[in-house]
Steps between C-alpha positions, in 0.01 A plus 500: 500500500769252586661528839858623501583315821677169482322190624553418867781254558544265792766579762693191394525636149638830624788340692837492322594157383839375632722337247549134574860408574665315220570136581859405571681351206677167512839668511391714797380193688828318438699804606304530825537129576876514444534800727296338778597133472835496320685388814265204542554392139878517539480316835298215349741472206808497726348238730402271213840519332690460828296195596625324186860619526549440875324185631524618862340836424147369458492307828262587784791557741652757267165675454460520878849642534436767235169595662651543846795701374269727300246555777702758696589724205140458380362660818745790463417537129127514581553821696731632229225442242259726686766770533600492133138505382466837677807626315742462792798283589621345826872431528486429874331157488824297500628660820152495655478128416827432681402720795166319531681168520734617776216653703289185462786272605571711808132519599435129439617426855177669617270299274361500150290815537795705617709359214239615249375826648839660575632488140160603367489803730855617427500425126152642458618819670791523254255463211273766648799735533578442133140578406478816708824643364398420142130586510491782754845657471519456122843331506618268222428130566848399382674725755266424791509122464875503439539683832280250685690214332815630668318576824341156531831330426671720758237413762548132423876529552449690824271227634746224410829664606608562140377155401698315768186382684255261337168446677369143484141384479408216742467195278200357685305826499177573314681778317754255356214275391352794308808510279582129485163323507351350186160421350499250216877530475489878450621723780278739694682801345375390156140479616529834681645667190221361278237618750649849505508513120137388480405772747712753311327411174156550655601833652655625178221398265184495713529793742491877470841516667650283228348716227638807677850356462462485122354850490781647711764326289337602174465870584528640855354833390197336341457280808500813718235663281292183534508547877723202574723517811829491309730569795326252728509234229874541457562484874297179519685323218842579648377382840380176342835459326682533831260261674535235229881529490520467879259207499703324229813552710327348802393196296855461373636512856254228600612295201872537580452491881713815529511867417767507231653847466653478153184420304284742306783676316372569149156351573336829406641467149377142470154609613492786249619267224227246580231770503609650168548160335144423614366787289465784750607829345773691680323827421196376695134468418504137379590164646374188675599281793463185290761632257734565791454142618598368157800733498616374839463137394682564173800645683492211750491246218798669333697479825408134533610429143836663568537264796398208278773581247760489776783663306351848546504693826212701645634830363367398160148542636558874519619501139195307381261704715646824365466371145137404559432841652642686200304285257176548696539878528569530127205271426273708724591818314436331166168353614385831649585676173320231301185542711503879450524464125 
């Protein structure tokens, strides 16, 4: 009699076989590259064309000038990138930048460490306050950071007698050298900004904290179910944003040898524009620090070109930046839809 039992199978044969993911098509690869590196492609094209049109644009002196001017907004935009990746926004960075410069200029009389630590402590505390109100109290980021924008600007005015007092940085101090010294013709602020971006890239792509930022921005509820510390992550990114804005303000004060009170107005919008132009999604969950760097440089190059033309004033930069921002946002929606289909 034949046995009615089936032949014994190996455990490997009993396991369900997972379907292999389908390879990405050529169109999907192109779409992903455009979304991640579109700002770099536009930057390269603008630089190449401008170098032919304006002979003075492609000089080393002009490149050094663009790099120094872009370094301060780049540091601020680095913090903004981390915040936006988590699905937040920080409108206070312009006022915090200006406040950091005033505090650093005042403290520079006591040495370089005082000039650096005081703005970091105060501006970091403002960022922590933003994070606690947003992450712990459940308040809207737009409202919270708008309130601290006004508060930081008010504190700045109180410290400077409504802007009548300007604190000067001793020109022969080590703090002034930090903002005005050069290596290979490029200022220290440029090297500091590049170092911070390199560190930011490693943190974002190679650490569990960086991956938590993407998870929180993609879906806070799913991140919570995964056991990620969503509230703590948000507090940390807003603290980092405040620290970086204050540090950028301190560097700017060292560069100018004074704590200028009227700077930083609208800087938060420039930082947001650079981040979005660099490919970071405003809804959170996707982005890169390298894209932000290309966005910052693209806006700096546009400003420099407006100066090269001569017949246009600086207000045209806002027009061009706004146009770029609209085009990028529309392109991001189209590319995201193309990837889904």
